[in-house]
N, C-alpha and C positions, 0 to 999 in steps of 0.2 A: 356369083356372090350377091349380085343385086336381087336375084330371085329368092335366095335364102333370107335376105334382109326383109324383102316384101312379105314373105310367108310369116316371118317372126312378128312383124308389125300387125298383120292380119289376125294372127293367133292371139296376140296380146289384146287387141281391140275386142275380139269376140269374148275373151275371158272377162274383160272389164265390163262389157255390156251384160254378160250373163250374171255377174255378181250384182250389178246395178238392178237387174230385174227382181232380185230377191228382197230389196228394200221394202219394208212395210208388209211383207207377207205374214209375219208374226210380229205382234206388238206387246210391249209390257203394258199392263193395265191394273187398275185397282179392282176390288171385289165387285164393283158395280159395272165393270167393263169400260170405264173411262180410260182412254189411252194416256200413258205417260210418254211425252214426246222424246224422240231420239235425241241423245246428247244431254239429257237432264241429269242433274246432280241432286240427290235427295239426302237429307239429314234426318236420321231416325233416333229418337230418344225415349219413346214410350216403352216402358218395361213391363213384361209379363212374367208370371210365375209358372214354372214348368217343373212339377215335382219339387225337389229341393234346390233347383237351380233357377237363375234368372236369365231371361233372354229378351232381345229386342227384335221384333219381326219387321221385315221390310214391307210386308203387306202387298206383295206383288203377285200378279197372275200373268199367264201367257194367254194372249188372245189371237186365235187364228183369224186373219182378215181375208186373205186370198191365197191359201196354201197350195197352189199348183203353178206349174210353169210348163208352157207348151203342151198343155193337156195332161201333164204328169202330176200326180198327187205327191206332195212333199211332206216330210216330217220335220221335226225341230229338235234341237238340243240347246242347252244353255252353257256357254263358256263362262267360267268364273275365274276372274283374275284377282287374287287376294293381294292388294297393294300394301296393306299394313294390317297387323293384328297384334294387340298388346298381350292378349292371353285368350284362353277359351277356344271355341271352334265355330266355324261357319257351316251351317247346314243348308243344303239346297236340294230341291226335289223336282221331279217331273213325273206326273201321273202316279204319284205315290211312291216312286222309287227314289229313295233319299241317299245322299252321300254327304261326307263331311270333309273339311279341310281345316288344319290347325296351324298352318304356316304360310308364308308368302309363296306365291307361285300361281301357275295356271292349271285349272282343273276343268273337267267336263261332266255334265250330267249324262244320263242315259239319253238315247234318241228314240222318238216314237211319233206316231201320228196323233195330233191333238185336234179333236173335233169341236170342243166347246171350251169356254173359259176354264182354265185349270190353275189351281193354287200352286205356286212355285215353292211355298213354305221355306223361303230363304230368310235365315235369321242368324244373329250372332248370339251364341250361348256363352255367357261370361264365365271366366275362370273364378276360382274361389281361393280364399286364404286358408290357413290351417284350421280356422274355426268354422269354415263353411260359408263365410260371408263373401258376397260377390265383390270382385275387385273393380276399382274405377279404371277407365281406359277407353280406348277407341279401336275401331276396325273399319277399314275402307276396302270395298270391293267394286270392281267394274264387271258388270253383267252384260253379256251379249247373246241375243237369240240368233241361232245359226240354222238356216234351212238345210235339210239333208235329204238325200234320196236313198231308198232302200234298194240295194243291188244284190242280185242272186249270185251265190258262189257255187251253185250246182248241188247235186245230191251227195250226201256223205255215205259212209259204209253201210248205213241202215236205210238208205234210200229216202232220207229226210232232207228236204231242201234247206240249205244254209244261206244266211244273208249277212251283209255288212252294211253299215250306214256310211255314206260318203258326203262330205260337206259340199254344198252348192254355193253358199254365200251368206254373208251377214245380213240380218234383217233390221235389228235395232240394238243400240247400246245405251246403257245408263250407268251412273256411278252412285253407289249407296254408301253413306258414311254413318256408321253406328257410333253413338256417343253415350257413355254412362258416367255420370259425375257422382254417383252414390246418393243423390237426393231425389231422384225422379220418383214420382208416385208409382206404385205397383198396381197393375191390373190383375187382380186376384182371380182365383178359380170361381169365386162367387159371381163374377160377371157372366159366367157361362151356365148359371144355374138353370135357366129356362131353355137352354139349347139341347138338341138331341144329337146323338151320334149318327153320322151318315156313312162313315168309313173308318176302319181301324187297320193299322199297319205295324209290322215289326220293324226293327231298326234297319234291316236290309231291304225294306220296301215290300216285303211279302204281305199280301192282304190277309187279315185275320177275321175269323168269324166270332171270336170271343177273346177276352183279355188273356195274355200269356205272361209267364214270369219274365222279368227283365223289362226292357224299354218298350213302351206302347206309344204309338203316334196316332192320335185320334183327330179326325176332321169333324167339326160340329156344324150344325145347321145354320149357325149365325156367321159362317165363313171363317171362323178361327180354327187354328190347329193347336192342339194341346198335347204335350208329351209328359208321360209320367212313368215311374218305375214301380212295378208290382212286386 
C-alpha cells in the first residue's frame, strides 16, 4: 500500500511539474507583440462595423515564446470559456480557422503550430433588434492558451498517417469583458481605406483566393480583420 501511495505522489508531482513547464510558452499579445500578462482582465468597448453588424474586437494575438518542451515542438489551441453573453456570438480563430459560440459554455479552437505572431480574431458580434439595430449589452469570456502535442495515430486504410492533438498544459489565461452601451463611436470601414488585403477566408476558415458569395473574413495590412457578406 505504501508503494502504491508513493507511486501516486510521484506521478502527481511529475504531472504538476510538466504543466508548470508550459507556463509562458505561448502568450497573449497585442498587434505589436507586447505581452498581455497572465491573469489580466481587459474591458473592450471600441465598436467596429462589419457588413451590417457591429462588433467589438479583443485585439489579441498569440505569441510563441518558447514553444517546445524537452526538445519536442509543441502546438497551441485556445480554450474559450463564455461566462456570460447577453446576445450575439463570440468569434475566435487560430491561423485563420474560425469558430463561433453563442451561449455560455467551454469551447476550443483548432490546434496547430504557430511560428509567428498570429491574430486570434476574437470578437463579440452583437445581436440586433427587429430593425437591425445593435442591442446594448455585455459578454464576458475567459481565454486560455493551451500547449498541445501532435500524436500519430498510425496509418489509415489509404496509408495516410493520422494525428490527434493532446493537451500538455495551460500557458496563459486572461479575461475579456465586452461592453456596448449603444453610444460608443463606431470605427467605420473608412478607417481601412489605405490598408491592403493580406489574406481572405471563408466562414469555415478555408483560405480564399478571391471573394465568394456569403461571409468573407479579410485580414488587412494594418492588422485589422474585417468581415462582410457578399
